[in-house]
N, C-alpha and C positions, 0 to 999 in steps of 0.2 A: 504493500500500500504506499509505503514511504517513497519508493521509486516513482510511482505513478504521480504523486504530489510534486516531486522535484521536477519531473519532466514537464508537467503542466505549468509549473512556475517559470521554468526556462523558456517555454514557448510564449508566455504571456509578456515577458519583459521586452521592452521596445529597444532596438539597437540605436545607440546614440549616433546622430549624423556627424560625419567628419566635417571639417571646415570646408573642404572643397567638393562636397556632394552636390552643391547648387552653384551655378554660374549664370552670369548675365550673357546676353547674346553678343555683346562686344568682345568678350573674352573667348566665348565658345566657338565663334565662327571660324577661328583659325584651325580648329580640329576637324572641320568637315571636309569631305573630298569635294572635288569640283563638280562631280555628278550630283552630290547631295545639295550643293549650293544652287545648282540650276533647277532642281526639282522643288516643288512647293511642299513645305513640311508644316504639319500641325502639331503644336505642343502647347501645354499649359504653362503660363508664367504667373508669378505672384511677387508681391513686393518683399524684399529681404536684402540681406548682405551677400554680396558675391564672394565666393570662397577664394577667388584668385586676386581680384583687385581691391577687395574689402570696401567697395562702394555700395551705397544703398540704391538699389535699382530693381527692375523686373528681372527675376531670376527663374531658372528651370533646372530640372535634374540633369546631371552629367550624362545620362544615357542618351539624351537627345543630341549630344556632341561627341559621340563615339567614346564615351568614358574618358575623355581628354587624352586619347591616344592619337598621335599624328599618323595620318595615312597618306600615302603618296598617290 
């Protein structure tokens, strides 16, 4: 029974967001490929602090910018 409680507790804890989990479009556009830049993309933005430039702006999750991995 105790293992069940520990597993449930582990599942319910929310993972703390790292500083760079959310970026503004100004910082994130450098990580898009040319094909992605040419194609229309829909993503949700909200007001917050960018993890790269630390400015208060409209930010979105890094998954919308290839997880900040440069692609050729």
